N, C-alpha and C positions, 0 to 999 in steps of 0.2 A: 698400339693397343695391345694389351696383354691380359691374360686370364689371372695372373698371379694375385691381383688385389682381392678378387672374390673367391677364387678356388686355388689354393696353394698347390703347386704341382712339383714333382721331383723328377730326377733323371735316372734313378738307379733301381727302382722297384720292379721286380719281376712280377709282382702280384697286381700291378696296375695295367694289365693288358687291356682293360676296359677303355682306357684313354686312347691307346694306340688303335684299338679296334674301331672306336667311334671315328677317329680321324680318318682311317683308311676307308671306312664305309661311307663317309660323307665327302669323299674325294671329289672336288668340284672340277671336273674335267670339261673344258670349254668345247670339246668335240661332241658333247651330247647332242642328239638329233631331234629332240622334241622341244619346240619353242614354247616359252611360257605364255606368250600372247600372240594371237594370230594377227593382230593389228601391225601394220608395217609403218615404221617411222619414216617421215620424209627426211631429206638431207639435213635441214636445219635442226629438226628435233634430234636427229642422230648425233649431230655435232655436240649438242648440249648434254645428251644422255650419256655418251661414251665415257667422259671423265668420271662422272658420278658412279656409273656401273663398275668401272675399274677400281675406284676407291673402295666401293662396297665389297667387291670380290677380294681385294687385298685384305680387308679386315676379316672376312670369313675364313680366308685361307690362313691367315695368322692364327685364328682360333683353332682350326683343325691341325695346323702345324705345331702349335704350342701343345695341344693335347698329345700329338705324336711325339713331341719333344720330351714328354714325361717318360718315354721309354728310350729314346735315342740320344737324349742329352742336349737338345736345342732345336730352335726353329730355323728352317732352311729358307732364307730369302731367295736363293737361287731357284728353288722349286716353285716359289710363288711367281717369280718373274717368268719362268718357263711356261707355267700353266696359263698365264695371262696372254702370252704370245702365241699360244697354240692355234688360235683361230681369231679372225677379225670379227666374226659374227658370234655373239654370245647366245647360246641356247640352253634350255634345261627342261626337265619334266615340270609339271604344274607346281612350282614353288614348294619343293619338299622341305627346304630349310630357309628360315628367314632370320635376319639379324638386324636389330634396331628398326624393325618395321619394313625393311626392304628384303626382297628375295636375295638370298645369299649367292645365287648363280647369275641371274640376269640383272639384278639391281633394281627391279621395278618395285613400286610401292605395293605392299601386301596388306589387305584389310585386316584389322585386329581380329574380327570375329572368325576369319577363316585362316588365320596365320598359324594355327596349330597349338601344340602344348608347350608352355614355357618351361624350359629346363634351366632355371635361374641358378641352380646349384653348380651347373657346369660353367655357364656364363650368363650374366644377368640379362643380356639382350638376345639370347639364343632361343629359337622356337623351332620345333619340328612338327610336321603334319602327322596325324594319327597313322596314316598309311605308311609314312616313312619310318615312324617308330615301330610299327608292326614288322616292316622289312628288316630293320635293325635287330629286332628281337629274334627273328628267325635265323638270321646270320649268327647272332650271338649264341643261340641255342646249340647250333652245330659246333661252334668253337668250344663252348664250355663242356659239352658232352664228350667231345674228343679228348679233353683234358681230365675227364672224370670229375667235373666240378658242378656244383649246384650254386644257388644264390641264397645268401642269408642276410635278412634285414634286422638290424639291431637297434632297439630303443636305448636311450641313455638313462634317464632318471628312474631310480628304483629297480632297474634291470641290470645295468653295468656299474652304477655308481649312485651316490647319494650326496646332494649338495644342500647347503644351508647358508642363508645370508648372515653376516656378522650380527646384525640386529636381532636375529631370531635365536641366537644361542642362549641357552639357559644360563643362569649364574654358575651352575656346576660345570658348564661346558666352556666357559670363557678361557680357561687355561689352555685350551686347544690351540688358540691363536699363537701364543708363545711357544707351545710345544711343537707346532708345525714349523715355526721359524728355525727351531733347533735341528730340524731334519733336513734343511737345505743341503744339497750335495749328496744326499743318500740316494743312490739309484734304485733302491728297493723300497723306498717309502711308498705308502699307499694313501696318505692324506696330504692335501695341497691347499695352499692359501693363494687366492687370486685377488690381489689388492685392487686391481682395476675394476673388478666386478663386486668387490666387498663380500666375498663368500669363501667358504671352505668346501672342499670336495673330497669325499672318501670313496676310493675305488673298492668295488666289491671283491672279497677274497677270491682268488683263483683266476681273476679276470685276465691277467697277462698270459698265463698258460692256456686259458680258454681261447684267446684270440690267436695265439701261435698255432695251436693244433687245429682250430677251425679253419684257418686260412689255407690249409692243405686240401680241404674238401670243398670250400666255398669261396666265391667272390662275395665280399662283404660290403654292405652299405650301413651307414648310420642314418636313422630317421627319427627325429625328435620333434615334439611340439614346442620345444624351446626356441628362442630367437636365434638367428644365424650367428651373431658374435659368440653367444654361449656355446652353440653347437661346435663351432670351430675350436674354441678353447678346450672343450671336453675331448674332442677328437685328438687334439694335440697331447693331452695327458695320456690318453689310451694308446696312441700311435705316434710317439714323438719322431720316429724315423720315417713315417708315412709309407709304411709297407703294407698296411691292411686296407685303409679306406681311401686315402689320398683325396681326390676330388669327389668321391661318392659320399658326401655328407649333406643330407637333406634336412631342412629345418622348417619351422612353422612358416617362415617368410617365403618358402619355396612352394608350399602346398597349393593345390588348385581348389580345394574344398575346405571351408572353414571348420575347424574342430574335428576334422577327419584326416586320417592318413589313407593313402591309396597307392596302388601299384602303377598308376598312370605315368608316374615320373621315372619308373624303373625300366631301364633298357634291357629287360630280360623277360622270358616267358613265365607266366604265372604257374605253369605246371612244374617248374623247378625251383620255386621260391618258398622258403620257410622264413617265418617271422618270429622273433623273440620280443615280447613286450609284456609289461605288467598290467596293461589296460586293454580290456576286451572291446569296449564300446567305440574306440577310435578306428577299429578295423571292421566296421559293419559289413563291408562288401567283400571282405577277404578272411572270414573266420576260419575257413578250412586250411588256410596257410599258416594260421597262428598257433604258436606254442605259448600258452599263458605262463608267465613267470611269477613266482612268489615274490612279493615286493621286498626290496632290501631297505631296511630302516636302520640307519646308524645314529642319526641325530634325533633328539626329542621332538623338535618341530616337525619332523617328517611324519611321525605318528599323529600329531595334532592335526595336521592338514587333512588326514583321512578320518578324523574323529574316532580314533582308536585309543582306548584306554589301556595302554601297555607301556612297559619300560623299554627304552631304546637300547641298542647294543652298547652305546657309550655308558648309559646308566648301569647296565648289568656288568660292565667291564669285560665284555666278551664279544666275539665277532663270529660270523659264520665260519665253519671249518673250510680249509683249503680242499681237502680230499672228499668231504662229504657234504659240502654246501650246495646251494642251488645250481651254480654254474658247472660244477663238476658232474652233478647228476644230469643236467641237460646236455652236456657234451657227450655223454654216453648215448643218450637218445639220438642226438644228431649223427653220431657214428653208426648207430643201428639203422637209422633211416637212409643214410648214404649207402651203406652196404646193401640194403634191401633194394634200393632204387637201381643200383648198377649190377644186381645179381643176374648173371647170365645162365645159371643152372636151374632156377625156379621155373618149372614148366608153365606155371600160371602167369608168368610175366610176359609181356609182349616183347617180341624179338627186337623191334625197332625202339631204341632208347628214346627217340624224339616223341614217341607216342605214349610214353609212360608219364605218370603224374604223381609227384611227391605227396600231394594232398591225400591220395588214396593210400599211399604207404603209411602216412601218419595216422590215418583213420584205422588201419588194420593193426598197427602197433598198439594204439590206445585201447582198442576194443578187447585186447587180451587181458587187461589189468584186472577187471572184475567179471570176466566171463564166468558164467555159472551162478552168479549171485542174483537172488531175487529179493528186492528190498522194499520194505514198507516204511514210509516216512510218517512220523507222528503229525497229525493235523494241528497240533498245538506248539510246534517248534517256534521259538522266538525269532522275530525278524532280525536278520543280521545282513548288513550291506556286503554283498559279494559281487565280484565281476560276473560270475555265472551262477545261477541257482544250483544248489547241490543236487537236485534231482536230475538236472541237465548234465551235470558233471558225471553222475552215475551212469546215465544212459550212454554218454560218449565213451565211457570205459567198459561198455559191454554188459552192464547190469540190466536186469529187467525191473522196472519200478511198478510196484503193485499198489492199488488203491484199497485193498482189503487184506486183512490178516487171515491166512489159511495155511494149510500144511506145507505148501510149496515155498513159502517165504523162508529165506535163510537168515535175513538180517532185519532187525527193527532199529530205526534211527530215532532217538528221542533224547531229551535232556531231563525228563521227569521219570524217576524210577517207580513212582507210585501211579503212573498213568496206566489205564486198562491194558493198552498194548504192551507196555513194559512187563506187567505181571504175566500176560499171556506168553511173552517171549521166554521169561524165566521158567514158566511151567513146562513149556514145550522144548526147552533147552535150545532155543535159537540164539544167535548172536545179538546182543543188546549193546549198541554203541552210540556214541555221541556224533554229531555232524562232522566234527573234525576228522573222523576216520575217512570220510569221503574226500574231504578237501586235501588232506595230506597225501592220499593216494594219487589224486589228480596232479598235484605239483611234482611229486616224486616219480610218477609213472610206475608205481610199484604198490602192490597190495600190502597194507600194513597189518601187523598183528592185532587182532581184535581186542585182546586182553589189555593192550596199552591205551585203549580208547573207551573203556567202560565208564559209566556214569560215576562221577566222584573221583576219577583218577587224575 
């Protein structure tokens, strides 16, 4: 039995301490003193049970040894045999790990409803109890903080890349299929054709540099609502040498809640997790960990799916900039948050790193963007589909939202220069800007020049 079919592992990546950590923390030592079951088997039952138990323990030990092999270079059958011979009586805590419906330590049947959280992205048959996951998270927290690392969860579509089916390409985009063929062998190409999936994928500008620099500060996971085969193919494009994600690729097939992403599957403390995603609603339970990304649209069909009437990057024959695009901007925010989290000179920070919370760090950074602004929103603003309402964006950035126009208001947001509040703003020499001023500040984490967002600009 091997993990390689579901979770491709490697033997040389220093960034995949996650696998070695999990293997060591789940070390199935047969000398454990707490029995799984207080019932004592009679001799006949024991004779039948022992071979099955040992086979099950061999499989689980192979799982953990294979995970550890991603760091050491292989699975040690000697260690498996030694562990099994350590004691004639197999004991364990109350089924902390199960594999294929059986306890991974004692081999007894574990009921599905109490068998724990499925970690299918590590191995399709592996489950850990919530208490065991909590224990692993605490151990992982100490290990990561010692290395001065946090955890970063990365979405794929519209965050790191943009994919389109061949059948969805517009007539003007058909040439891209042959163009992509001509780039085969170019190590710096950013567009790929996946014939087995009938799609083209365009990597977001700066993504390779982003991953390289982020890996020095974070242990990184991929978490996508795409199916697992797609997730693994995209991870292969982004991380061909398996130095960033390796087995930490979570897909829709692995999720425990339909149409929602959650941190239940992440073997790390929520207090050190940051999330990059273009979709707010899939993280309902973890909004404070989320950095919402401006969506990346390269193909025409991408805009159409969101009912946006705009020209794609392909149609405009231009792409996001490497140095001033969304990923470059967010990388600076991640660096800022990382520095702030590990800052030992700030007297307001708790001395114990394990008691700090990156969610509070993000909140403090964001609140500085529009601090001092008092904003009135026109009641006749046209509806526009947004991940977050603009008034909520403004509040998160430290602005005060007013329901009335009065002398303390600094900005009026409207799209109608003839509206009463617009005329008032001009008369009182207040800033009069369109809603995009809020949105751009939110995604760039920086207050934009108001004159660039006047009505009609």
